C-alpha positions as CSV (number, residue, x, y, z in Angstrom):
1,M,139.7,114.2,121.0
2,I,140.2,110.7,119.9
3,C,139.9,108.9,122.7
4,L,135.9,110.8,123.4
5,L,135.1,109.3,120.1
6,W,136.1,106.1,120.7
7,L,134.7,106.2,124.4
8,S,131.5,107.7,122.6
9,V,131.8,104.8,119.9
10,A,132.0,101.8,122.9
11,I,129.4,103.7,124.6
12,S,127.1,103.8,121.9
13,V,127.8,99.7,121.4
14,L,127.2,99.2,124.8
15,V,124.0,100.5,124.8
16,H,123.1,98.8,121.4
17,W,123.9,95.4,122.8
18,L,122.1,96.1,126.0
19,Y,118.9,97.0,124.0
20,K,119.1,94.0,122.2
21,V,119.6,92.0,125.3
22,N,117.4,93.4,127.5
23,K,114.3,91.9,125.2
24,D,115.4,88.4,126.3
25,Y,116.9,89.4,130.0
26,S,115.7,92.5,132.5
27,V,118.7,93.7,132.6
28,L,117.9,96.0,135.3
29,G,116.9,93.0,137.5
30,C,120.4,91.9,137.2
31,F,119.8,89.8,133.7
32,A,117.3,88.2,135.0
33,R,115.0,85.5,131.7
34,R,112.1,87.0,130.8
35,V,109.2,85.3,131.2
36,R,108.0,84.5,127.6
37,T,104.2,83.0,125.9
38,K,103.4,79.9,123.9
39,D,101.8,82.4,121.5
40,G,104.5,85.0,121.6
41,K,102.1,87.7,123.3
42,P,104.6,89.8,125.9
43,P,103.0,88.4,129.0
44,E,101.7,91.7,130.5
45,S,98.3,90.3,128.2
46,I,98.5,87.1,130.7
47,V,99.4,88.6,134.2
48,P,100.9,92.3,135.1
49,I,104.6,93.0,135.7
50,A,105.1,94.9,139.3
51,K,106.3,98.3,139.1
52,G,110.0,98.1,140.9
53,R,110.9,101.1,143.5
54,T,114.7,101.7,142.4
55,F,115.3,101.6,138.6
56,C,117.1,98.3,139.2
57,A,113.8,96.7,138.5
58,N,112.5,94.3,142.0
59,C,116.0,94.3,143.1
60,F,115.6,96.8,146.0
61,D,111.9,96.6,146.6
62,I,112.4,95.1,150.2
63,F,115.6,96.5,150.9
64,G,116.4,98.5,154.4
65,K,112.8,97.1,155.4
66,D,112.3,95.8,159.1
67,A,109.6,92.6,158.9
68,V,106.2,94.3,159.3
69,E,107.5,96.4,156.3
70,V,108.2,93.3,154.3
71,F,104.9,91.7,155.5
72,S,102.5,95.3,154.6
73,H,104.5,95.4,151.3
74,L,103.6,92.1,150.1
75,R,100.2,92.4,151.2
76,K,100.2,96.1,149.1
77,L,101.6,94.2,145.8
78,A,98.8,91.6,146.4
79,K,95.9,93.6,146.6
80,T,97.0,95.9,143.2
81,Y,97.2,92.9,141.5
82,D,94.5,90.6,142.4
83,N,95.5,88.3,139.7
84,S,98.6,87.1,140.9
85,Y,101.9,89.3,138.5
86,L,105.6,88.9,138.1
87,Q,109.0,90.6,139.0
88,Y,112.2,90.5,138.0
89,G,115.0,91.0,140.7
90,M,118.5,90.1,141.3
91,G,118.8,87.6,138.6
92,F,115.7,85.9,139.2
93,S,112.4,85.9,137.2
94,I,109.3,85.5,140.1
95,Y,106.3,84.9,139.5
96,N,104.0,86.0,142.5
97,V,100.6,83.9,142.5
98,T,97.8,85.1,144.4
99,D,95.1,83.2,142.6
100,A,93.7,79.4,143.7
101,H,93.2,78.2,140.3
102,N,97.1,79.4,139.3
103,A,98.5,77.9,143.0
104,G,96.5,74.8,141.7
105,N,98.4,74.0,138.7
106,I,101.6,75.2,140.3
107,L,100.9,72.4,143.2
108,N,100.1,69.7,140.8
109,H,103.0,70.4,138.5
110,P,105.2,67.6,138.0
111,N,108.6,69.4,136.9
112,L,107.5,72.1,140.4
113,I,108.6,70.4,143.3
114,T,111.9,72.1,144.1
115,K,111.3,74.6,146.5
116,S,112.6,77.8,145.6
117,Y,115.4,79.8,146.5
118,I,115.0,81.6,149.3
119,Y,114.4,77.9,151.2
120,N,118.4,78.1,150.6
121,F,118.5,80.9,153.8
122,L,117.1,78.2,156.1
123,H,120.4,75.8,155.3
124,P,122.3,77.0,157.8
125,F,119.4,75.5,160.8
126,L,117.5,72.9,159.1
127,R,120.0,72.0,156.3
128,T,117.9,69.3,153.5
129,G,115.8,68.0,155.1
130,V,112.7,67.2,154.6
131,L,111.6,70.7,154.3
132,T,114.4,71.9,152.4
133,A,115.4,68.7,150.6
134,T,115.0,68.1,146.9
135,E,114.2,65.5,144.2
136,K,116.0,62.3,144.9
137,K,116.5,63.2,148.5
138,W,113.2,64.2,149.1
139,H,111.2,61.5,147.9
140,T,113.6,59.2,149.8
141,R,113.0,61.1,152.9
142,R,109.5,61.8,152.5
143,S,108.7,58.0,152.1
144,M,111.1,57.2,154.8
145,L,108.8,59.8,157.6
146,A,105.4,59.1,155.9
147,R,105.1,55.8,157.8
148,T,105.2,58.0,161.7
149,F,102.1,59.8,160.9
150,H,99.6,56.4,160.4
151,L,96.9,56.4,162.3
152,D,97.9,53.8,164.8
153,I,100.9,56.0,165.6
154,L,99.3,59.3,166.1
155,N,96.5,57.1,168.1
156,Q,99.4,56.5,170.6
157,F,100.2,60.2,171.1
158,Q,97.3,61.1,172.0
159,E,98.2,60.4,175.7
160,I,101.0,62.7,175.4
161,F,99.1,65.4,174.2
162,I,96.5,65.2,177.2
163,A,98.9,64.9,179.7
164,E,100.4,67.7,178.1
165,S,97.3,69.9,177.6
166,L,96.6,69.2,181.2
167,K,100.1,70.6,182.4
168,F,98.9,73.8,180.9
169,V,95.8,74.0,182.4
170,H,97.5,73.3,186.2
171,H,99.7,76.2,185.6
172,F,96.6,78.1,186.3
173,E,95.1,76.0,189.4
174,G,94.0,77.6,192.0
175,Q,93.1,80.6,189.9
176,N,89.3,81.3,189.5
177,E,90.3,83.6,186.0
178,C,93.5,84.9,184.6
179,V,95.1,86.9,182.0
180,V,97.8,84.6,180.5
181,T,99.9,85.7,177.2
182,L,99.6,83.0,174.9
183,R,103.5,83.4,172.6
184,D,105.0,82.1,176.0
185,R,102.6,79.2,177.6
186,I,101.7,77.4,174.1
187,S,105.0,77.5,173.0
188,I,106.0,76.0,176.1
189,F,103.4,73.3,174.9
190,T,103.7,72.9,171.3
191,L,107.8,72.1,172.0
192,N,106.9,69.9,175.0
193,S,104.9,67.9,172.1
194,I,107.3,67.3,169.5
195,C,109.5,66.5,171.8
196,E,108.0,63.6,173.5
197,T,106.1,62.4,170.3
198,A,108.1,62.8,167.4
199,M,111.1,62.5,169.6
200,G,110.4,59.8,172.4
201,V,112.4,62.1,175.3
202,K,110.8,64.7,177.7
203,L,111.4,67.8,178.5
204,D,110.7,67.8,182.4
205,E,114.6,67.7,183.0
206,M,115.4,70.0,180.0
207,A,113.2,72.7,180.7
208,E,116.0,75.4,180.7
209,K,117.0,74.0,177.3
210,G,114.1,74.1,176.1
211,D,113.7,77.9,177.2
212,R,117.1,78.6,175.1
213,Y,115.8,76.3,172.2
214,R,112.8,78.9,172.3
215,E,114.8,82.2,172.1
216,N,117.5,80.9,169.9
217,F,114.6,80.0,167.3
218,N,113.5,83.7,167.2
219,R,117.1,84.9,167.0
220,I,117.1,82.6,163.6
221,D,113.6,83.6,162.2
222,E,115.0,87.3,162.8
223,G,118.1,86.7,160.7
224,F,116.4,85.1,158.2
225,T,114.0,88.0,157.8
226,R,117.6,90.1,158.0
227,R,118.8,88.1,154.7
228,L,115.2,88.3,152.8
229,S,115.6,92.1,152.7
230,N,118.7,92.8,152.0
231,P,119.4,91.3,148.5
232,L,123.1,91.4,149.3
233,Y,122.9,88.8,151.4
234,W,121.6,86.2,148.8
235,D,124.9,85.7,147.9
236,D,126.1,82.7,150.5
237,C,129.7,85.0,150.7
238,V,128.7,88.0,151.2
239,Y,126.3,86.8,153.3
240,N,128.5,84.4,154.9
241,L,131.2,87.2,155.4
242,F,128.9,89.9,157.2
243,A,126.4,88.8,158.8
244,A,126.3,84.9,159.1
245,R,128.6,85.3,162.7
246,D,125.1,87.3,164.2
247,Y,123.7,83.8,164.3
248,A,126.3,81.4,164.5
249,S,125.8,81.0,168.4
250,A,121.6,80.6,168.1
251,L,122.6,78.3,165.7
252,K,125.1,76.0,168.0
253,V,122.4,76.5,170.9
254,V,119.3,74.7,168.8
255,H,121.8,72.1,167.1
256,E,123.4,71.0,170.7
257,F,119.8,70.8,171.5
258,S,118.8,68.9,168.8
259,S,121.8,66.8,168.9
260,E,121.1,65.7,173.1
261,I,117.1,64.7,172.2
262,I,119.1,62.2,169.4
263,A,122.0,61.3,171.9
264,K,119.3,60.5,175.0
265,R,116.8,58.5,171.8
266,R,119.5,56.5,171.4
267,V,120.0,55.1,174.6
268,L,116.6,55.1,175.1
269,L,115.9,52.5,171.9
270,E,119.2,50.9,172.9
271,E,117.8,49.6,176.0
272,E,114.3,48.8,174.8
273,L,116.1,46.5,172.2
274,K,118.3,44.9,174.4
275,Y,115.1,44.0,177.1
276,R,113.4,43.0,173.8
277,R,116.3,40.4,172.5
278,A,116.2,39.0,176.2
279,T,112.7,38.5,176.1
280,Q,113.4,36.6,172.0
281,T,111.0,39.2,171.3
282,A,111.3,39.8,167.0
283,D,112.8,43.3,166.2
284,D,111.6,43.9,162.8
285,D,108.6,46.0,162.8
286,I,109.2,47.4,165.7
287,C,106.8,50.3,165.7
288,V,104.7,47.5,165.4
289,S,105.6,44.8,167.7
290,R,106.6,46.6,170.6
291,K,104.5,47.9,173.7
292,K,105.4,51.2,174.3
293,R,105.0,54.2,171.7
294,F,106.3,54.5,168.9
295,A,108.9,57.9,168.5
296,M,109.3,59.2,164.5
297,L,112.7,59.6,165.7
298,D,113.3,55.6,165.8
299,T,112.3,55.2,161.7
300,L,115.9,57.3,161.5
301,I,117.7,55.1,164.3
302,C,116.5,52.2,162.6
303,A,117.2,53.0,159.1
304,E,120.5,54.2,159.8
305,K,121.7,50.8,161.3
306,D,120.1,49.6,157.6
307,G,122.5,52.5,156.0
308,L,119.3,54.3,154.7
309,I,120.5,57.2,156.4
310,N,123.7,59.0,158.4
311,H,123.8,60.7,161.3
312,I,123.6,64.3,159.2
313,G,120.5,63.2,158.0
314,I,119.3,61.9,161.1
315,C,120.2,65.5,162.7
316,E,118.4,67.5,159.5
317,E,115.3,65.5,160.0
318,V,115.2,65.9,163.8
319,D,115.7,69.9,163.2
320,T,112.9,69.9,160.8
321,L,110.5,68.0,162.4
322,M,111.1,70.3,166.0
323,A,110.9,73.5,164.2
324,E,107.5,72.9,161.9
325,G,106.1,70.7,165.3
326,Y,107.0,73.3,167.5
327,D,106.4,77.1,165.7
328,T,104.0,76.2,163.1
329,T,100.8,74.4,165.7
330,Y,101.9,77.3,168.1
331,I,100.9,79.6,165.8
332,G,97.8,77.7,165.0
333,L,97.5,77.7,168.4
334,V,97.7,81.2,169.8
335,F,95.0,82.3,166.8
336,G,92.9,79.5,167.5
337,L,92.7,80.5,171.1
338,M,92.5,84.3,170.5
339,N,89.3,83.5,167.9
340,M,87.9,81.8,170.5
341,S,87.7,84.8,173.2
342,L,86.5,86.9,170.4
343,Y,83.5,84.9,169.4
344,A,81.8,83.8,172.6
345,E,78.4,81.6,169.8
346,H,81.1,79.5,168.5
347,Q,83.1,79.2,171.6
348,E,79.8,77.8,173.3
349,L,78.9,75.6,169.9
350,C,82.6,74.1,170.2
351,F,82.4,73.5,174.1
352,Q,78.2,71.9,174.1
353,E,79.7,69.3,171.2
354,I,82.8,68.9,173.1
355,Q,80.2,68.3,176.3
356,E,78.5,66.0,174.4
357,H,81.1,63.8,173.0
358,I,83.8,63.9,175.7
359,E,83.8,62.8,179.3
360,D,85.0,65.6,181.9
361,D,87.6,62.7,183.0
362,L,88.7,62.8,179.1
363,S,89.0,59.2,179.4
364,N,87.4,58.8,176.0
365,L,89.3,61.7,174.1
366,N,91.1,59.7,171.5
367,L,90.7,60.4,167.7
368,G,87.8,59.0,167.0
369,Q,85.9,61.1,169.6
370,L,87.8,64.2,168.4
371,N,86.4,63.5,164.5
372,K,83.1,64.1,166.1
373,L,83.3,67.6,167.4
374,T,82.7,69.3,163.9
375,H,82.5,72.9,164.7
376,L,85.4,72.4,166.0
377,N,86.8,71.5,163.3
378,Y,85.4,74.2,161.0
379,F,85.9,76.8,163.5
380,L,89.8,75.5,163.4
381,K,90.2,75.3,159.8
382,E,88.5,79.1,159.4
383,T,91.3,80.5,161.8
384,M,94.0,78.4,159.6
385,R,92.3,80.3,156.5
386,L,92.8,83.9,158.1
387,Y,95.9,83.1,160.0
388,P,97.9,79.9,158.3
389,S,101.2,79.2,159.5
390,I,102.7,79.4,156.7
391,P,101.9,82.8,154.8
392,I,104.0,82.0,151.7
393,M,105.4,79.0,150.0
394,G,108.1,79.0,147.0
395,R,109.2,76.5,144.2
396,Q,111.3,76.8,141.3
397,T,111.5,75.7,137.8
398,I,114.3,73.2,137.0
399,Q,113.8,73.4,133.4
400,E,112.1,75.9,131.3
401,T,108.6,75.4,132.5
402,E,105.1,75.9,130.8
403,L,101.8,76.8,132.5
404,E,98.7,76.3,132.3
405,N,97.5,79.9,131.7
406,G,100.5,80.0,128.4
407,L,103.2,81.7,130.8
408,I,106.6,79.6,130.0
409,L,108.7,80.3,133.0
410,P,112.9,79.9,132.3
411,K,114.5,77.6,133.8
412,G,115.8,79.1,137.7
413,S,112.1,81.2,137.9
414,Q,110.8,81.4,140.9
415,I,107.2,81.1,142.2
416,N,105.9,82.3,145.2
417,L,102.1,81.0,146.2
418,H,100.8,83.9,148.3
419,V,98.8,81.7,151.0
420,F,97.6,84.4,153.0
421,D,96.4,86.1,150.1
422,I,94.8,83.3,148.9
423,H,93.0,82.9,151.8
424,R,91.6,86.1,151.7
425,N,90.9,86.1,148.1
426,P,87.1,88.4,147.6
427,K,87.1,85.7,143.9
428,Y,86.6,82.9,146.7
429,W,85.3,84.0,150.0
430,D,82.8,86.9,150.9
431,S,84.1,89.6,153.1
432,P,86.8,87.6,153.4
433,D,88.3,89.4,156.7
434,E,85.5,88.0,158.6
435,F,85.2,85.0,160.7
436,R,82.9,82.8,159.6
437,P,83.6,79.1,160.3
438,E,80.3,77.9,158.4
439,R,82.4,78.6,155.2
440,F,83.7,75.1,155.5
441,L,80.0,72.7,156.1
442,P,80.3,70.7,153.3
443,E,77.4,72.4,151.0
444,N,79.3,75.5,151.1
445,C,83.1,73.9,150.2
446,Q,81.4,72.1,146.7
447,K,81.2,75.5,145.7
448,R,84.7,76.7,146.4
449,H,87.9,76.4,144.4
450,T,89.6,73.7,145.7
451,Y,92.9,75.3,146.4
452,A,91.2,78.5,147.6
453,Y,92.4,76.6,150.7
454,I,95.8,75.5,151.3
455,P,97.2,76.0,155.0
456,F,98.9,72.4,154.6
457,S,99.9,73.3,151.2
458,A,98.8,70.8,148.1
459,G,99.7,68.0,146.0
460,Q,103.2,65.8,146.7
461,R,104.9,68.4,148.8
462,N,102.1,68.6,150.8
463,C,102.7,69.4,154.9
464,I,103.3,65.4,155.7
465,G,102.2,66.6,159.6
466,Q,98.9,67.8,159.0
467,K,97.3,65.0,160.7
468,Y,99.5,65.6,164.0
469,A,98.6,69.2,163.7
470,M,95.4,68.6,163.9
471,Q,95.4,66.4,166.4
472,E,96.8,68.2,169.1
473,M,95.5,71.5,168.4
474,K,91.4,69.9,168.9
475,T,93.4,67.8,172.0
476,L,94.5,71.1,174.1
477,I,91.5,73.2,173.6
478,V,89.1,70.5,174.4
479,V,90.9,70.5,177.3
480,I,91.1,73.9,178.2
481,L,87.4,74.4,177.7
482,K,86.5,71.8,179.4
483,Q,87.9,74.1,182.7
484,F,87.9,77.5,181.3
485,K,85.6,80.0,179.6
486,I,87.9,82.5,177.4
487,L,87.2,86.3,177.3
488,P,89.1,88.6,174.4
489,V,91.4,90.7,175.6
490,I,93.0,92.1,172.3
491,D,90.9,93.6,169.7
492,P,92.2,91.6,166.4
493,K,92.2,95.1,164.7
494,S,95.6,96.3,166.5
495,I,97.6,92.7,165.2
496,V,100.7,93.7,164.0
497,F,102.1,90.9,161.0
498,Q,105.7,90.4,160.6
499,T,107.3,88.6,157.9
500,G,109.4,85.5,159.0
501,I,110.0,81.7,158.4
502,T,106.2,81.5,159.7
503,L,103.7,84.1,160.3
504,R,104.6,86.4,162.8
505,F,102.9,88.8,164.8
506,K,104.8,92.1,166.4
507,N,101.6,91.7,169.4
508,K,101.1,90.0,172.8
509,I,98.3,88.1,172.2
510,K,96.6,87.7,175.4
511,V,93.6,85.7,176.8
512,K,91.6,85.3,179.9
513,L,90.7,82.7,181.7
514,V,87.7,82.4,183.5
515,R,87.0,79.1,185.3
516,R,83.8,77.6,184.9
517,K,81.8,76.7,187.6
518,C,80.9,73.1,188.3
519,D,77.1,72.4,187.9
């Protein structure tokens, strides 16, 4: 009897304590510290709080869901809460942004440059390269790599983009028409392009290893989604104990591939430096004075000689550049070519524009001429609006942070910028699900919020390679349209999206290429 009395007292004390604590922490959200407001009003006066699937706040909202179900769940939330919303789960307060105004404030906030917690899930793959690095390391690496995307260097890459584009169409030589599964062909093109431009190594003799890289990249992507959807795996110790071994072999393959690329480039660069020493050519400003093309990897190798980076650091940046340069551009091209097939009138406008500015032998296919293809530019921008390669971006607070809208986010809060949903927010886009390249005419852009369109992010951590990506996509499309008409095979309404490191889709997206008749 006395024991029951003491137990009742203990439970009463615990309940009272939890009640008091719950005012500042979401007890059911694993004690996530609550968001406050500047004026002391409840945060619901500014943004709604999303209701959880279970009694544990939002901890298990996506538990057990596959990649398709996770994507659908996030889309449903965005449509339910059209002006951003809060969640509490796994010890985090989570601010989900689906409107351009708040997205702009966050992307330009000086204290919000640290990537969110889920980027840690990429550390076994990318470690802490420029994509995932924080603060000082990010500033150093970003400055180191920025020069490699200078206009003069991008001009050097054009020869490679043309050569790889010609290889792409050469695959269909002798065929007047054929159905192409874009996933297969485009992924080869983008991996070959990033390796030869950024790394200075051709994959002609490494084709099989390139295939294994792409295959195991997809395996790593599956592991990312598996970890994202299971809150128990958010903890490194639990993940390493129960799941990490399932992806160890895939990580080994991609890391060995990038290490071989680095080793090959070291040899090539050393041979060139020896030649230059023998001919008494200055060694400084290697990227400017040398006659051969400049590879981005050379910057890292030269920085290593100056003690600015070590071999592990080079591996981090090579893995990052390869993953971003291969995967994100591949997605843009798949959907770009799909849209070319679906919208014949826009394809014809692009073709006529190409015929006007680009010679049939491609002799003047350079950056200057690409910049004259204005309709193709609008076309690709509209494609990236509907199908952004990075559908969600994340930030986290490293200190208590007050936002312009009056919310005060506690230290460690997670911020999700839902790019896919911002790009389809009817507040900024009329009939947002319709494909209309004319949205990007200068007079139409002036009326629109600056941050309603952010396929390459914005602010300090915007995509360093966005000009590179646009140049690569335009070049391939020009070469294809010179030789082929692109006809539809798939209904875009049938596309089933999936969550992954980047935008994923379950379907095999195909187009039909029909060779143009000579006049």
